[in-house]
Backbone as a ProteinNet text record, in pm:
[ID]
protein_1_A
[PRIMARY]
MDLPHAAYFYTLAQIGIAFAGFATILMALRESRGRPMSKFDLWVAKSYIQCGLVTAICAMLSPLLFSFGLSETRTWQTASLLIGIPSLAMILQAPGQWRARTDMPVRPRLWAQIGVGLIVNTALLFNAAGWPWRPNGSFVMLAVSWNLFGFFAQFAESVNFFFENEER
[TERTIARY]
-1675.1	-1710.6	-1586.9	-1606.5	-1497.9	-1488	-1369.4	-1346.8	-1418.9	-1490.3	-1554.5	-1450.8	-1489.5	-1406.4	-1289.7	-1291.1	-1180.1	-1158.8	-1265.3	-1250.8	-1173.9	-1196.9	-1123.8	-974.5	-941.8	-801.5	-736	-806.1	-749.6	-730.3	-821	-806.8	-686	-666.1	-547.6	-419.8	-421	-302.7	-272.6	-373.9	-353.1	-299.9	-354.4	-308.1	-163	-128.2	9.7	107.9	72.9	160.1	171.7	60.2	63.8	150.8	140	219.9	368.7	407.3	548	593.7	506.4	539.8	559.5	474.5	489.6	620.5	658.6	785.4	902.1	893.7	998.4	1006.1	891.7	887.9	948.9	918.5	973.3	1125.7	1182.1	1327.7	1383.6	1318.5	1364.6	1357.3	1251.6	1238.8	1350.7	1381.4	1489	1621	1650.6	1773.9	1776.3	1662.1	1657.5	1679.9	1658.9	1682.5	1828.5	1910.2	2051.4	2083.9	1990.6	2010.7	2046.2	2165.7	2200.5	2117.2	2096.9	2019.7	2114.4	2079.4	2157	2121.9	2197.2	2164.5	2021.3	1982.9	1847.7	1742.9	1765.7	1672.1	1654.6	1766.7	1760.8	1685.6	1708.2	1636.8	1487.3	1450.3	1308.7	1244.2	1308	1251.8	1240.5	1344.2	1341.5	1227.7	1208.8	1101.4	965.1	944.2	815.3	791.4	893.8	878.7	849.4	924.1	898.7	758.3	714.6	580.7	474.6	486.5	387.9	384.2	501.1	507.4	461.4	500.2	455.6	304.4	249.5	104.2	35.3	88.1	28.1	31.8	145.3	157.8	59.5	56.6	-32.4	-178.7	-213.5	-352.5	-395.1	-303.6	-339.3	-328.9	-269.6	-244.7	-372.4	-468.6	-591.3	-666.9	-694.4	-761.6	-680.9	-549.1	-465	-478.3	-468.3	-481.3	-617	-720.7	-856.5	-870.1	-801.6	-811.4	-749.3	-662.8	-602.8	-690.4	-810.2	-905	-907.8	-835.5	-843.7	-984.6	-1031.7	-1160.3	-1145.7	-1258	-1252.8	-1180	-1213.9	-1149.7	-999.9	-959.2	-816.1	-744.8	-813.7	-755.2	-722.5	-818.7	-794.8	-684.5	-680.4	-576.6	-438.1	-426.3	-297.2	-251.2	-342.4	-308	-268.1	-337.2	-304.9	-161.7	-122.1	15.7	116.9	89.6	184.9	198	99.3	105.8	153.7	101.3	129.1	273.2	331.5	468.2	568.9	571.8	667.8	639.1	511.9	477.9	529.5	511.7	563.3	715.5	781.5	928	971	903.5	939	914.7	803.9	771.3	875.6	913.5	1010.2	1149.8	1183.5	1314.7	1322.9	1209.6	1209.2	1286.2	1266.7	1341.5	1493.5	1540.3	1684.1	1738	1661.6	1703.9	1707.8	1610.7	1607.9	1737.2	1765.4	1881.9	2013.8	2018	2140.5	2167.8	2066.5	2082.2	2074.9	2039	2030.5	2049	2092.4	2104.9	1975.3	1877.3	1748.8	1679.5	1613.8	1540.1	1418.5	1379.6	1257.4	1142.5	1062.1	955.7	840.3	771.9	658.8	550.5	527.3	426.9	462.4	591.4	635.6	617.4	649.5	628.7	480.2	391.5	247.4	207.1	257.7	224.9	280.2	398.3	455.3	367.5	323.8	237.2	107.7	41.4	-83.6	-55	54.5	91.2	115.4	178.1	200.6	68.7	-24.3	-155.4	-231.2	-237.5	-313.8	-255.5	-124	-63.8	-60	-57.2	-71.8	-212.2	-311.3	-448.9	-455.2	-369.5	-366	-323.6	-230.7	-187.7	-300.4	-376.2	-494.1	-597.2	-611.7	-703.5	-660.1	-530.6	-479.6	-507.7	-499.1	-524.6	-673.4	-758.2	-901.2	-948.8	-874.8	-910.4	-909.2	-1000.9	-1118.9	-1238	-1223.8	-1331.4	-1287.2	-1384.3	-1357.4	-1277.8	-1176.3	-1097.3	-1185.6	-1156.4	-1234	-1146.4	-1199.6	-1125	-1112.3	-1192.4	-1188.7	-1050.4	-988.4	-856.5	-750.5	-763.8	-668.6	-683.3	-807.6	-829.7	-778.4	-804.6	-759.3	-607	-539.4	-393.2	-329.7	-374.3	-316.9	-346	-466.7	-503.3	-420.7	-410.8	-335.5	-189	-129.8	10.4	28.5	-63.6	-56	-87.3	-190.5	-227	-115	-51.2	60.9	172.4	200.3	302.7	256	127.4	75.8	104.8	77.5	100.5	248.9	333.6	477.4	522.5	468.4	505.2	469.7	350.5	307.6	402.5	446.7	540.4	678.9	724.1	861.8	880.9	773.7	789.1	872.3	855.3	934.9	1084.2	1119.7	1260.2	1322.8	1247.9	1302.7	1323.1	1253.1	1262.9	1319.8	1372.9	1431.8	1568.2	1615.6	1740.6	1863	1844.6	1962.4	1989.8	2115.9	2156.3	2140.8	2111.4	2102.6	2233.5
-7651.6	-7518.6	-7452.1	-7389.2	-7318.3	-7174.8	-7123.5	-6983	-6898.7	-6794.4	-6706.7	-6651.2	-6647.4	-6593.1	-6683.2	-6809.3	-6899.9	-6912	-6915.6	-6929	-6810	-6691.3	-6573.9	-6589	-6635.9	-6655.2	-6759.3	-6868.6	-6972.3	-6918.9	-6834.5	-6773.9	-6681.6	-6601.7	-6515.8	-6599.2	-6712.1	-6799.2	-6848.4	-6888.7	-6934.8	-6822.4	-6703.4	-6589.4	-6556.7	-6563.9	-6537.1	-6634.4	-6760.6	-6860.6	-6834.4	-6803.3	-6772.4	-6649.6	-6549.8	-6428.5	-6460	-6543.9	-6583.5	-6654.5	-6735.9	-6805	-6709.3	-6608.7	-6509.4	-6433.3	-6400.2	-6329.7	-6417.2	-6545.4	-6637.7	-6646.3	-6651.3	-6654.1	-6527	-6413.9	-6286.9	-6287.9	-6342.6	-6352.7	-6438.3	-6549.6	-6639.3	-6570.8	-6493.9	-6421.7	-6319.9	-6250.4	-6150.6	-6218	-6328.4	-6400.5	-6455.1	-6503.2	-6561.2	-6456	-6328.9	-6220.2	-6179.3	-6245.7	-6213.2	-6090.5	-6045.1	-5928.3	-5975.8	-5949	-5992.1	-5916.3	-5981.2	-5920.9	-5837.7	-5712	-5625.4	-5659.9	-5600.2	-5619.6	-5573.7	-5463.3	-5410	-5507.4	-5558	-5653.4	-5776.5	-5827.1	-5946.5	-5917.2	-5799.7	-5763.8	-5752	-5686.3	-5670.7	-5807.7	-5893.1	-6025.9	-6106.4	-6101.2	-6172	-6119.3	-5987.5	-5927.8	-5979.1	-5989.7	-6036.6	-6183.2	-6263.4	-6405.2	-6418.3	-6345.8	-6348.5	-6300.2	-6195.1	-6140.9	-6245.5	-6314.3	-6416.9	-6527.3	-6571.3	-6678.6	-6631.6	-6510.2	-6455.5	-6435	-6391.1	-6376	-6510	-6614.7	-6747.4	-6790.3	-6768.8	-6805.1	-6724.5	-6593.5	-6507.2	-6542.2	-6575.2	-6607.8	-6739.8	-6832.3	-6961.7	-6960.4	-6855.7	-6850.2	-6850.7	-6765.8	-6757.3	-6889.6	-6953.4	-7083.7	-7187.6	-7182.4	-7276.8	-7253.4	-7128.9	-7098.2	-7140.9	-7113.9	-7150.7	-7302	-7375.5	-7522.2	-7581	-7504.2	-7549.8	-7520.2	-7470.7	-7450.6	-7311	-7217.7	-7079.6	-7026.9	-6942.4	-6878.3	-6788.2	-6747.9	-6659.5	-6528.5	-6471	-6346.1	-6364.5	-6470.5	-6496.4	-6525.9	-6591.2	-6617.6	-6486.4	-6392.7	-6264.2	-6184.8	-6190.3	-6118	-6175.1	-6305.7	-6370.7	-6351.6	-6372	-6353	-6208	-6114.6	-5973.1	-5943	-5996.8	-5976.5	-6045.9	-6170.7	-6249.2	-6200.6	-6129.2	-6071.2	-5926.6	-5849.8	-5706.1	-5671.6	-5735.9	-5700.1	-5728.2	-5849.4	-5871.3	-5784.4	-5760.1	-5675.7	-5534.3	-5480.6	-5346.5	-5343.3	-5446.4	-5451.3	-5454	-5534.5	-5542.2	-5409	-5344.1	-5215.4	-5109.9	-5106.6	-5006.8	-5029.4	-5152.5	-5183.7	-5155.6	-5150.3	-5139.4	-5018.5	-4896.2	-4783.2	-4799.5	-4847.8	-4868.6	-4976.3	-5081.5	-5186.8	-5134.6	-5051.4	-4991	-4910	-4822.8	-4734.4	-4811.7	-4926	-5006.5	-5074.9	-5082	-5157.6	-5073.7	-4947.1	-4862.4	-4716.3	-4638.5	-4493.9	-4420.8	-4493.9	-4431.9	-4386.9	-4271.5	-4229	-4319.3	-4329.4	-4403.3	-4323.1	-4387.6	-4318	-4278.5	-4166.9	-4121.8	-4228.5	-4304.2	-4410.3	-4512.7	-4543.5	-4637.6	-4577.7	-4449.1	-4384.3	-4388.3	-4366.5	-4372.4	-4512.4	-4613.2	-4750.8	-4785.8	-4735.2	-4757.9	-4692	-4569.5	-4499	-4573.9	-4617	-4691.7	-4824.6	-4889.8	-5016	-4999.2	-4889.5	-4862.4	-4843.7	-4772	-4749.6	-4881	-4957	-5082.5	-5181.2	-5195.4	-5293.4	-5245.5	-5114.4	-5062.7	-5091.8	-5084.9	-5119.3	-5263.2	-5349.9	-5487.9	-5491.7	-5407	-5404.8	-5355	-5257.5	-5213.9	-5326.6	-5401.3	-5515.9	-5619.5	-5643.4	-5739.4	-5692.7	-5562.8	-5507.2	-5497.9	-5511.9	-5501.5	-5359.4	-5265	-5125.2	-5056.8	-4977.5	-4933.9	-5027.8	-5132.8	-5228.6	-5366.8	-5452.5	-5591.9	-5652.8	-5735.6	-5795.3	-5870.1	-5850.6	-5919.7	-5949.1	-6027.4	-6071.5	-5968.5	-5863.5	-5762.6	-5699.9	-5667.1	-5604.1	-5702.2	-5827.9	-5929.3	-5946.7	-5955.8	-5968.3	-5845.8	-5727.5	-5603.9	-5600.1	-5634	-5626.1	-5725.9	-5850	-5949.4	-5909.1	-5860.9	-5816.4	-5695.9	-5594.9	-5474.8	-5507.9	-5590.8	-5626	-5688.4	-5773.8	-5836.2	-5735.9	-5655.1	-5556.9	-5455.1	-5414	-5321.3	-5380.2	-5506.8	-5571.4	-5590.1	-5611.2	-5618.8	-5488.4	-5377.4	-5246.8	-5226.9	-5262.5	-5252.8	-5343.7	-5462.4	-5560.2	-5507.8	-5451.7	-5398.3	-5289.1	-5204.8	-5098.4	-5153.1	-5251.3	-5298.5	-5389.1	-5432.7	-5509.7	-5428	-5296.7	-5210.3	-5219.7	-5229	-5241.4	-5366.1	-5473.7	-5600.7	-5607.4	-5524	-5531.2	-5405.8	-5315.3	-5194.9	-5227.7	-5143.8	-5169	-5110.2	-5006.8	-4944.8	-5000.7	-5005.1	-5052.9	-4940.9	-4979	-4879.6	-4879
6255.5	6212.3	6150.2	6036	5968.3	6018.1	6008.2	6038.7	5935.4	5978.4	5879.4	5781.2	5657.5	5549.4	5511.3	5553.6	5522.8	5372.4	5294.6	5149	5090.8	5143.8	5095.9	5124.5	5243.7	5279.1	5189.1	5161.8	5074.8	4933.1	4887.4	4755.5	4752.6	4857.4	4865	4862.1	4931	4930.9	4789.8	4716.5	4579.5	4490.7	4506.8	4427.2	4462.4	4589.1	4631.4	4568.1	4563.4	4501.7	4351.5	4286.9	4143.6	4117.5	4203.3	4189.2	4197.3	4292.8	4304.6	4177.6	4121.1	3996.8	3881.1	3869.4	3762.5	3776.8	3898.2	3919.6	3875.4	3903.1	3861.4	3709.6	3645.1	3498.3	3441.6	3503.8	3457.9	3463.6	3570.4	3581.2	3468.1	3441.5	3335	3198.9	3174.6	3048.3	3032.4	3138.2	3133.5	3097.8	3161.9	3134.6	2991.5	2942.3	2807.9	2699.2	2731.7	2636	2634.3	2714.5	2718	2800.1	2878.9	2964.1	3104.3	3149.2	3284.7	3388.3	3498.7	3606.4	3694.1	3714.1	3803.7	3948.7	4043	4184.5	4212.6	4149.4	4169.1	4113.9	3992.3	3931.9	4020.3	4071	4156.6	4285.8	4343.9	4466.4	4441.3	4330	4296.3	4276.5	4198.7	4172.8	4302.3	4384.2	4513	4600.4	4600.3	4680.6	4636.9	4506.4	4456.2	4489.8	4476.9	4511	4659.9	4741.7	4886	4918.2	4851.2	4876	4849.4	4738.1	4705.4	4809.2	4851.3	4949.8	5087.8	5126.1	5254.8	5253.9	5141.2	5130.4	5152.5	5091.2	5107.8	5254.6	5319.5	5461.3	5546.2	5525.2	5603.5	5581.1	5457	5425.5	5489.7	5503.6	5563.3	5715.6	5772.2	5915.3	5999.6	5964.8	6046.2	6050.1	5935.4	5942.3	6020.9	6009.3	6083.9	6234.3	6277.6	6420.4	6473.8	6396.8	6437.5	6450.6	6364.1	6369	6495.5	6560.8	6685.8	6807	6783.1	6891.4	6949.4	6889.6	6937.4	6909.3	6996.4	6970.5	6849	6794.1	6677.9	6712.2	6827.5	6869.6	6886.9	6956.1	6979.2	6846.9	6752.8	6620.6	6551.1	6551.4	6484.2	6552.6	6685.5	6757.9	6728.2	6733.7	6710.8	6566.6	6472.6	6331.4	6305.5	6369.2	6351.4	6394.4	6507.1	6554	6463.6	6429.5	6350.4	6206.1	6158.1	6023	6030	6124.1	6130.1	6161.5	6260.2	6300.1	6188.4	6129.8	6019.6	5897.3	5868.8	5753.5	5772.2	5892	5919.9	5907.1	5956.3	5945.3	5799.1	5716.8	5574.8	5504.7	5536.9	5474.8	5512.4	5638.3	5683.5	5624.8	5592.3	5535.3	5385.9	5317	5171.3	5116.4	5167.5	5110.1	5122.3	5235.3	5253.6	5160.8	5142.5	5051	4907.6	4870.6	4737.1	4716.5	4813	4801	4798.6	4866.2	4869.2	4735.4	4649.8	4525.7	4398.6	4411.2	4292.7	4331.3	4232.3	4252.8	4219.6	4163.4	4130.1	4258.6	4255.3	4375.6	4398.4	4523.5	4554.8	4495.8	4417.5	4344.5	4436.5	4404.2	4487.1	4500.7	4395.9	4400.4	4508.4	4519	4621.4	4760.7	4776.1	4905.4	4944.8	4847.4	4875.9	4919.4	4851.3	4888.9	5026.7	5057.1	5189.5	5295.7	5269.7	5365.1	5391.8	5285.3	5303.3	5373.9	5336.4	5401.2	5550.2	5587.5	5730.1	5803.7	5743.7	5805.8	5819.9	5712.5	5713	5812.9	5813.4	5903.6	6048.1	6068.7	6205.3	6256.8	6168	6207.8	6259.1	6206.4	6257.3	6403.5	6440.4	6580.1	6671.8	6623.6	6699.7	6706.3	6597	6595	6698	6707.2	6805.3	6947.9	6968.9	7101.8	7133.7	7030.9	7053.2	7072.2	7013.6	7028.6	6893.8	6856.7	6931.6	6913.7	6831.1	6809.8	6854.7	6870.4	6902.2	6786.6	6812.8	6704.8	6605.1	6476.7	6373.6	6252.6	6161.8	6045.2	5935.2	5941.1	5834.6	5820.1	5932.5	5926.8	5877.3	5914.1	5867.5	5716.7	5669.7	5525.1	5451.6	5506	5442.7	5434.1	5543	5544.8	5447.7	5449.2	5357.8	5213.9	5188.7	5053.8	5012.4	5100	5064.3	5036	5121.7	5100.6	4962.2	4923.4	4791.5	4680.5	4698.4	4595.7	4575	4684.4	4672.2	4587.4	4607.3	4525.8	4382	4360.9	4223.4	4149.5	4215.2	4151.7	4123.5	4219	4197.7	4083.8	4081.4	3978.5	3839.8	3826.7	3697.1	3649.7	3741.4	3706.5	3675.8	3752.8	3737	3616.3	3553.8	3431.1	3331.6	3333.5	3246.7	3278.2	3406.6	3444.8	3384.3	3385.2	3341.3	3190.6	3116.4	2971.7	2907.5	2987.9	2930.3	2871.4	2784	2713	2782.9	2861.3	2921.6	3059.4	3094.3	3226.2	3328.2	3451.8	3559	3633.6
[MASK]
++++++++++++++++++++++++++++++++++++++++++++++++++++++++++++++++++++++++++++++++++++++++++++++++++++++++++++++++++++++++++++++++++++++++++++++++++++++++++++++++++++++++

């Protein structure tokens, strides 16, 4: 028996890997234009590559746990913890990492994405605890999807950074 929604998780994993590949291509394009990568550019590119790979890992985690014989409920609880805690840590570190690499202010759009990310990934911890509802895959799918979608939005905006003419 397959874990419910396994196909969705596998699709997210494929998209995450493709996303990491696009970020790598973007770095190569920037270098080929003769524009050196600043500390900020390198951090942004590294973040996107990591995001894609972390998304793939998180998306494959639930089916993997289920394959080891965990019940469906225990699979969702374990995946919720293993995805939620590191995701929250990464989200909370992002503003400080931004400030360490550039003098540009953290943009309001990024603050909004951080806020939604905190809510979504905190919901995973409630899912792991089984409160206020029985643990289910909806929150895991939402969190992995949101984490990836948030990076998609950031990526679309940061394409401008990689191709702008002035140095930061």
